[in-house]
C-alpha positions in Angstrom: -9.8 -17.9 14.0 -10.8 -14.4 15.0 -13.8 -14.3 17.3 -14.1 -10.5 17.9 -16.5 -9.0 15.3 -14.4 -5.9 14.9 -11.2 -7.8 14.2 -13.1 -10.1 11.8 -14.3 -7.0 10.0 -10.8 -5.6 9.6 -9.4 -9.0 8.7 -11.9 -9.4 6.0 -11.2 -5.9 4.7 -7.5 -6.7 4.6 -8.1 -10.0 2.7 -10.3 -8.4 0.1 -7.9 -5.4 -0.3 -5.0 -7.8 -0.7 -6.9 -9.8 -3.3 -7.7 -6.6 -5.2 -4.0 -5.7 -5.1 -3.1 -9.1 -6.6 -5.6 -8.5 -9.4 -4.3 -5.0 -10.1 -0.7 -6.2 -10.0 -1.6 -8.9 -12.5 -3.1 -6.2 -14.8 0.2 -4.3 -14.6 2.3 -7.4 -15.2 0.2 -8.3 -18.2 0.1 -4.8 -19.8 2.0 -6.1 -22.8 0.3 -9.5 -23.1 -1.7 -9.8 -26.3 -5.4 -10.3 -25.7 -5.1 -9.8 -22.0 -8.4 -8.5 -20.5 -7.9 -6.1 -17.5 -9.7 -7.2 -14.4 -10.6 -5.4 -11.1 -12.5 -6.2 -7.9 -15.6 -4.3 -6.9 -14.5 -3.9 -3.3 -17.9 -3.1 -1.9 -19.5 -6.2 -3.5 -16.6 -8.5 -2.6 -16.4 -7.2 0.9 -20.1 -7.6 1.5 -20.1 -11.1 0.1 -17.0 -12.1 2.2 -18.7 -10.8 5.3 -21.8 -12.7 4.6 -19.9 -15.8 3.4 -21.3 -15.7 -0.1 -19.6 -17.9 -2.5 -20.1 -18.7 -6.1 -18.5 -18.7 -9.5 -18.5 -15.8 -11.9 -18.0 -16.6 -15.5 -15.7 -14.5 -17.6 -16.4 -14.1 -21.2 -13.5 -15.1 -23.3 -12.8 -13.0 -26.4 -10.3 -15.5 -27.7 -9.5 -19.2 -27.2 -5.9 -18.0 -26.5 -7.1 -16.5 -23.2 -6.3 -18.3 -20.0 -9.1 -18.9 -17.5 -8.4 -17.8 -13.9 -11.7 -19.1 -12.6 -10.1 -20.4 -9.4 -9.0 -16.8 -8.4 -12.4 -15.4 -9.4 -14.1 -17.8 -7.1 -12.2 -16.5 -4.1 -14.3 -13.3 -4.0 -17.4 -12.8 -6.1 -17.2 -9.2 -7.2 -14.3 -9.7 -9.6 -15.0 -8.6 -13.1 -13.4 -7.8 -16.4 -13.0 -4.1 -16.9 -15.0 -3.0 -19.9 -12.6 -1.9 -22.7 -12.6 1.8 -23.2 -9.9 1.5 -25.8 -8.6 -1.8 -27.1 -5.1 -1.7 -28.5 -4.3 -3.5 -31.8 -3.0 -6.5 -29.9 -6.4 -6.9 -28.1 -5.0 -5.9 -24.6 -7.4 -3.7 -22.6 -5.0 -2.6 -19.7 -5.1 1.2 -19.2 -1.9 1.7 -17.3 -2.7 5.1 -16.0 -6.0 3.9 -14.6 -4.6 0.7 -13.2 -1.7 2.5 -11.5 -4.1 5.0 -9.9 -6.3 2.2 -8.6 -3.3 0.2 -7.4 -2.0 3.2 -5.4 -5.4 4.1 -4.0 -6.0 0.5 -2.9 -2.5 0.4 -1.3 -3.4 3.5 0.7 -6.7 2.1 1.8 -4.9 -1.2 2.8 -2.5 0.8 5.0 -5.3 2.8 6.5 -7.1 -0.4 7.4 -3.9 -1.7 9.0 -3.6 1.5 11.0 -7.2 1.2 12.3 -6.6 -2.5 13.2 -3.4 -1.7 15.0 -5.2 1.0 17.0 -8.0 -1.4 17.9 -5.3 -3.9 19.2 -3.7 -1.2 21.2 -7.0 -0.2 22.7 -7.7 -3.8 23.7 -4.2 -4.2 25.2 -4.7 -1.0 27.2 -8.1 -2.2 28.5 -6.5 -5.5 29.6 -3.5 -4.1 31.3 -5.2 -1.0 32.6 
């Protein structure tokens, strides 16, 4: 368990970014699945809730009985939501691949930036210890 508040901050940020990456990857993987509803994570809300240890279930509206429920994943970070459909295809799928790919790439870059900041913090602590 991390006791340093700065490291806890970075660890939480990485966990939420990683979870968001999983959700976006799921959207990409299900781009051709009929009736699949695209999801995303509001990073700010999920990060705030994770820092403050807020838990709770979000309920997703099902548009069809054929939809699977991933309530267990949604419970991990409150702040996950179904993306409102801007254009639904004939098969009922709401994944906009251009939007999801852009979000996926942006999230990956922010994940890498957080890792860089965390690495720099560790190097600073090591230097302070060794002199």
